[in-house]
C-alpha angles and dihedrals in degrees: 000000000000118000111197120177114235129208126219113239092209106045102015096232123140125237143161093228117114106204111043141345110278091212104049105001093242127145120278130225131189106245095196118104120241119267111273119244124178091213097052110175096195103044092106092056093048093050091048091049091049092054092048091051092050092051091051092057 
């Protein structure tokens, strides 16, 4: 079983819960980066999405 720590988007605290932050009830996000692979099939999509997000700001 994999135990990844999760970080609350609202308060910034870390927890092992999966559904909501036990401190404030906010949404959780996994702060760990994705595993690196030299033959990444989706790199083009991520770069395109990153440029679109920057242009929207």
